[in-house]
C-alpha positions, 0 to 999 in steps of 0.5 A: 272514075272523077273528073276534075273541072277547071272553070274559064272563058274559051277564047284567045281574048280571057287566055292568062287573066284572072277569071281563067284560073281553072283553064291554067291550071287543067293546062299545067295538069295535062302537061304534067299528065301527057294527057292531053285535053283536045276532046269535044263532048259535053260542051267541054274539052276533055281529056283522060288519065288514070290516077291511083289506078283509077281514071280521071277526067280532065275538064275545061268548059266551052260554055263561058264561066257564067254557063259552067253548069251545063257542062257540069251537070251534061258531066253528071249525066254522061259520066254517071258521077256524083257531086263528090267525085269531080274537083272544080278549080276556080278563081277566088276573089275572095281570097290573097292572091296565090293563097290557095283554098281546098274545100270539100263542098259550099256555096257560090259565094260571089262566084257565078260559075259557080252559082250556075252550077248550083242552079244547074245540078241542085247542089253546092257538094262539090270538093274544090280548089280556089285561087286567090286573085286577090280583091280589085283595088277600089278604082276598078271595076271587078268585071275588069278585074277578073277578065284583066290579066296580071300585070307585073313579073312579080303579080305572074310569078305568084300565081305560076306558083299558085297554079303549081301547087293547085296541080299537086292539090288536084293530084292529091284529091284524085289519089287520096280524097278531099280530106287528105288534100286539104290537111296537106295543102290548107296548112301548107297555104295557111 
């Protein structure tokens, strides 16, 4: 069993913001796999499907971004998963808008959701898909930037294309593992 966990903030006021990349990718993945994410468990909304002959959970934490570690820890304990069995999907201000990068593991960097996951689980060994939302312009506060929505049609199209690429990368990870997914999708996005 594996799990794909997209980080975000619950509530309509956060929908389609830069910080909710993980939720947006999970919604597209759910739609593509015809696997609704609506069961409430482990402080999250959860769906499940079969990818490559293996059961895969689709998870949207309902704990708010900065408390994502609670859901990840609960999922690990309840389903007896190890960090390498879980793929995290997150926004990243350190990547240009629309760029998608996969990593096998690593530290949290500037991401508070990842930082809480490391605190709660004691590990940074989670494979992850990072979707670039770009750094805020100098006149913007970081919180306002990540909780803000894309301003132009071009920005929305770039984001949507990146989300679709992240969906394909997540499916590749679920079926073939992180090494092939990184090789295939990091090169495509360089």
